[in-house]
N, C-alpha and C positions, 0 to 999 in steps of 0.2 A: 846269642843272637847271631842268625845267619849273617854272613859277611854282605851278601847283595842287600840285605835290609838296611845295614848301616849306610850303605851309598845311595839309598833311594831319597831323591829330593824331598819329598814330603816329610821324611824323618830329620834330616838337616833343618828344613824350614820349622819344625815344630821344636826341635832342641834351640835353634836360634830365637824362636819368640818366648820359649821359657826363660832362658837367660836373659832376654830383655825385659821381661815383665820383672823378674827378681832384682835386676840391677835398678829399674826404676824405683822399686820398692825401696831399696836401700838409700839410693839418692834422696828421696822424699823424706825418709827419716832422718838421716843426716842433715839436710835443710831443716827442718824442723828442730832438731835439737841445737843447731847453730842459731838459728834465729832466737829461741829461747834464752840461749846463752848470751847473746850480744844484748839481748833486750835486759836480763838481769843486770849485768855489766854496766849497761846505761843508767839503769835506775839506782845501782849502788853509788855511781859516781855523783847522780843528782843529789842523793842523800848526804854524801861526802861533804859536796860543795855546800848544800845548804847549813849543815851543821858547822862548817868552818866559817860561813858568813855569818852564823849566829854567835860566834865567838868560841866554839869549842875548839880546844889545842890538841894536838897530836901527844 
């Protein structure tokens, strides 16, 4: 790549936009997995407390 092309403002903007889109996708995927992880922990806790309430012993 020629040196003057790298310094072009349009090139810099395109790279910034591409990186921003990629980061948004990564954060969205992380958020989805975090939500499902917390939801599964909460459901596991509810099942545990229900079983303990019904007389299940450790």
